[in-house]
C-alpha angles and dihedrals in degrees: 000000000000114000113229137169124251093247088058097055094101087069093055107048109154093015130110112245142162124239118195118197148094133300111251096181140322137208138172143097139274093291105035133034127190112205120192103211121192121198101171096262094066147311126277129190109233112200116208116191119189089218090058102043105026133239098292097048091044092054089049090054092045090054097052107120131212112291095006110145117237148160118232123190127193150100122313113234128186113231125159091207093061124087106272092007097276137083137189120234098211123228098165138014133191128188109220101178125008118224113212121196096345103208100219106071129174090267122096118279129191121249093249092055092047093048091048086055096039091132087064099031087066087074095062118106098248096044089047089053094048093053094046088054089048088054091051092049091052092047092047093050092052092046091049094055097036091053090052095055098260121148120228105238120192117212130195124265091207110070133174095217146033123259101198104019135304103262099086104042130125110222122214129188107244108190104285097350142048124263130183131226107246120267090189142349091225102108091051090044088058088059088050092052090053088056102037105019095226123040139153132200123208121185150097122309131188133218124180092200109146097231129136099188124126088248097062137081126168091220120038141145127255135186112211121185120191124193131189117227093016125138131204096271091050089050093052092046091052090052092048093048092050093048093051091047092052095048093048090048094052092046089052100042106027106040092125091054092048089051091050088055090047088235115176095237091186086076091057093042089055093060108106141153152290092057114215116261116211131183115234091242091057090049090049091052090052092050095047091050092047092050091051090053093046104038095164099048114116114238095012102102111101136185115205109244094039126107118253124266125212094267091050091055090051092050092052093054101035093106097037130097092197135043118274129218119223114201138187102034116182104281093225092067094048134077123286095245096061115109117233124235109255089216093049106029094184092057131080121234091233144102144212118214110213119199128222127249095044091302094139125202111353100168135023119189144160150169107266123234105258099182115098095209095047092047091052090053091048092052089052092047090055091049092239121154112258101213098067089053098052092100090049090051089053087070086064095041096055116048101327116194136180108271141164143188146159144218125232120197107226097203093048089051092049090048090053095047095044096041093232119161099224138033090229089079093052100066126052096240113015122213115204137164090269100031135062101150151129 
């Protein structure tokens, strides 16, 4: 029989096929068994009747345990009551690998237990759905930039210098010197933009920030576009367009997975442009007023001039259906490479895009400082060593242009879209301050 995948069954109604996968669960009686078989592309109900397969084969089917691997062969039948709308009337069944005492049962398990068994937890329906949505988000992001003429630009994970300060770097011995795991591909992407005009990087980044919140991982993925001759408004519009494209794509292609996660898709369908732009000072006024009205609320107090905490971001978006973009943060709390606004010299020409539903910051972007002399002074102000940045300064020595870009955290975006509570569910194997296994 021809082997096919579950998501191809609609093309084989009435035909005999083979499905190879794993047993999710089974039920039935002494004459009829219903096996839920998962092959990665979907789940099919395989119906085993004793009258069709005989006593021996029926007992074999009855004895298949959770997560045993098997091949089932039979006739594809259309049935709206079956998962996915199709079922397999089994003629033959073969156990490939027996699963004994599978540790993740239908009962409730604590998060520590599930994370210790992450390699198996990945098989569960909701985790399966999250990672298929993650795949769609990645695919959509690449399609968005590729269709707009951007060049995919790979940047190194070993770097000789910090991008956003030296306090949250992972050091690595690199032959007879010290290297750092990349915090961002941005500086290298700027070199790419000077060569290709429009580039984007997409890869893992590393932050040694000692945080245990549900919004932090020590290893995560970022997409970072960089565009020559782009200003702040163009940068924000690019971020908005990309966000809308990704949401619309997931709603179109991954509705079944969103349903599996019991995601309130009306919240995603309500996201629309243009996203609200808000000056930092306006946001600070809102936060100060809110804190005064809620004096006992943890995380609400705010001092103008400070960066936002997680609770502050949630307050700012609590009455919004769409993300908001906060601009003109105090330059002193932002990275050295951000250009300052000529009309407000103490403010950075940058923005943070904050997601709805307690999603927090999803994107951070800015216009980059394009003056050689100013950039040198900024590096000194941040007490960074000059030598590792000489190549970066060359981009200002030789044909410097105004340019801008942003970074989007993939896992935070997946968390927002899927409605998960923690980033640890939005990457196959999470790395956190207190976890580096399996």
